[in-house]
N, C-alpha and C positions, 0 to 999 in steps of 0.2 A: 204103272205107266198110265198117263192120261189118255182119254179117248181121242182118236184122231179127228182132225178137222175134215179130212177127205180120205177115203180108202176104196181101192178097187182090188178085187180078188179074182184071179183067173179069168180076166175079162177078154172076151172074144168078140169079133165083129167081122161079118162077111158082107160084101157087096159084089156078088158074082164070083168073087175069089176071097180067100182069107186075107184080111187086112191087119187085124189085131189077133195075136195068137197066144192068148193066156197071159195078159198083163196083170201083175200084182204090184201094188204101190200104195204107200200111205204117207200122208202129210200130217205131222203132229203140230200142236200149237207152238208158235214161236219159230217155226222153220220157214225158210224161204228157198224155193226150188227153181232149178233151171232144167227144162226138158230140151235135150240136144240130140240131133240126128239128121241124116241126109234127107233129101226129097224122097217121099214115098215110104218113109219108115213108120208112119202111123201117128205122127204128132197131132195133126188136125183132127183125125178121126177120134183120138182119145179125148180131145177137148170137146168135140161135138157130143160125145156120149155123156161126159160129165155135166154139160149144160143142157142136156135133154133134147138136142136138135136131131139126134139119131138114137136108136135103141140098140143095145148090145144083143148079140146072138147068144151069148152065154156068159156065165160068171155073175158077180155081184158088184154093186156100186152103192156106196154110202157117203152121205154128206152129214156130218154130225150124227144125230140119231135117226135121220131119214134114210130110207132104203128105196132105191129106184124100183118101181113096180108095185110098191106097197103104199107110197105116199104120192100126193099130187105134186109132180115135179115142176109145174108152173109156179107153185108157191115156193118150193125148195130152191129153185134157181135164183130167186131174189136174194139168196144168201151167197151167191157166187157172182162176183163182179167179172165182167168179160170185156176186154178191150181187143178188138180185132178189126182188121180192114174190111172183113166181110160185111160188117154193119153199114159201111159207107155205101154199099150198093142198094140198101133198103131205105136209107134216109132220103127224103125228098129235098132237092136243092133249095127250095123256098122255105124250109122249116126253120123257124127262129132258133138260134143257138140256145137260148135259155130254155126253150121247150125240149130240145134234144137232151139237155142235161136233166130236166125235170122228169122226163119219161123214164129215167132209170129207176125211179122210186117204185113203179109198178111193173118194171121189166117189159115196157111196151114201146112201140116205135110210132112216129108220126101221129102225135096226139090230135084228137078231134076236139075235146073239151078243154077249156082253160084250166090249167093247174091251179090249185089253191094258192093264195097269196103267200102263205108260209113256206110252201114248197118252192115257189119262185125266188123268195128271199134266200133260201138255203142254196139254191142253184147259183144265184148271183154271188153268194159268199164263196162258193167253191171256185168260181171263175177268178175271183180276186186272189184266192189262195194260190192258184197256179200261175199268177202273173198275167192273166188275160181278161181283166175287168173291162178292157176296151171293147171286148166282143159282146157285151151285154145286149146290144141292140142289133147285132149282126145276124145274117142268115147263114145257114150251113154251107150252101153250095160254093161261095167264093173263097172259103177259108183255105189257107195253105195246108199242106200235109201235116206239118208240125202242129199247127193250131187244131186241126181235126183230131189228132191223137190226144192232145191235152183235153179237148172237149169230151172225148170218149172216156178218158180217165175220170173226169168230173161226173159223167153220167154213171159210171160204175160206182163212184163214191156215194151217189144218192141212195143206193141200196144199202140195206143193213146186212152186209156180207161178212162171211168168215174167211173167204178165199178170193183173191183178186188174180185172175188169169190174164196175162199180157201176151197175146199171140202175135209174135213178130212186130212189136210196137214201133220199131225203128225203120221198118221197110219204107223206102221212098224218101227218107230224110237225107239231106246232105251231111257231110262229116261234122260240121259245126253244130247244126241243129240236132244231130244224133247225140253228140256229147252233152249238150245242154239238157236234152231230154233224159239221158241216163243219169246226169247229176240230180235232176229233179226226182227221178224214180228212187235213187239212193236215199235222198232226204225223206221220201215217203216211207221207205222200208224201215228206217231207224226211229220213226216216231213211236211214242208210247202207244200200246194197244193197236199197233198196225196189224192189218189182216195178214194172213200167210200169202206171200206172193208166189206165183208160178209163172216164170218167164219162159216162153217158148221161142226158140231162136235157132238159126243156123250158125251163128257167129260167136266164138268164144270171147271176142273183143267186147261183147255186150254183157258178159257175166259180171254182175256188180259185186263189190266187196261184201255187201249184205247177204248175198246168196250163200246159204249154208249147205245145201245138198244138191246133187245132180242126178237126173234120170237119163240114161243113155239108151236110145232105141235104135234098133236095126232090124229091118224086115219084119216089123210088127211084133218084135219081141224085146224084152229088157236084156240088154247086154250087161249093164252095171247100174246099181242104184245105191245111194248112200251119201255120207258126208263128202263135201266137195274135195277136201284134201286127199281123200282116199280114192275117189272115182275119177277125177279129172286129171288124166295123165296121157302121155303120148301113146302108150300101148293101147289103151282103150279107144282113144280117138282114131288111131290108125285102123282099128278093127271095125268101128262103125262106118267109117268113110271108105274102107276098102283100098286104102293107099297109105304109104308110109308118111306120116306127118310128125312134126316136132312141135310140141307145146312150149311156148315161151312165156315168161312172166316178168313184168316190170312193175315193181311195187305191188299193188293189189289187183292189177289188171293183166289180162292174158292176150296172147297172140298165137297164131297158128301158121306154119309154113310147111311146104313139102320138104321131106327129109332128103 
């Protein structure tokens, strides 16, 4: 078996109370995961531990050959792309879009120094790749939610990462914008040498055909983990949400309703 891209073992986290209670999970090369669970199940805390914004109370965390606590995680997290609405609260409204993207190379925010010309050209190329070349001279603040999400994807792509974490990337998007964004994410996932995607969501409707595995969390614990076809079912979803629900499927997309 090849070495995992990402692995956590018996991971625990407390903040006044237990939040994560012994999470074990691994992402192997070529896998794309969805983390699914209700509010308060520990999804955001798990992502914060992986990206080094919080420290675990116990257990171990490894990205590639790097182990949290033994290596400089400021360097390691350059290999983990993160797209999250949390970043929008730290970015200044007057920050040029091209600088927002370029800042992903060094995993920094609100650059002071002018990025090298080669980095700016690469950032402009990514904007063009996602169909947003028209934003090359724009500022961050006035962008629409959908535009901001694509810019954050570009920012993540500036890093030389092994894993791309998408933390509720469709939050705040209208239905049409959401579908266009999901289509674009699907095209990214199937590209040759694509990084392992980890989609964090509340909604089964956002689980893409390219997602191969699912991690279901409830109350800070793993309820089920493994291949999507084995894990994603009405019984497991009813258990994590605490209500009888029915998982539907049309083609390669899912829906959920109360039973």
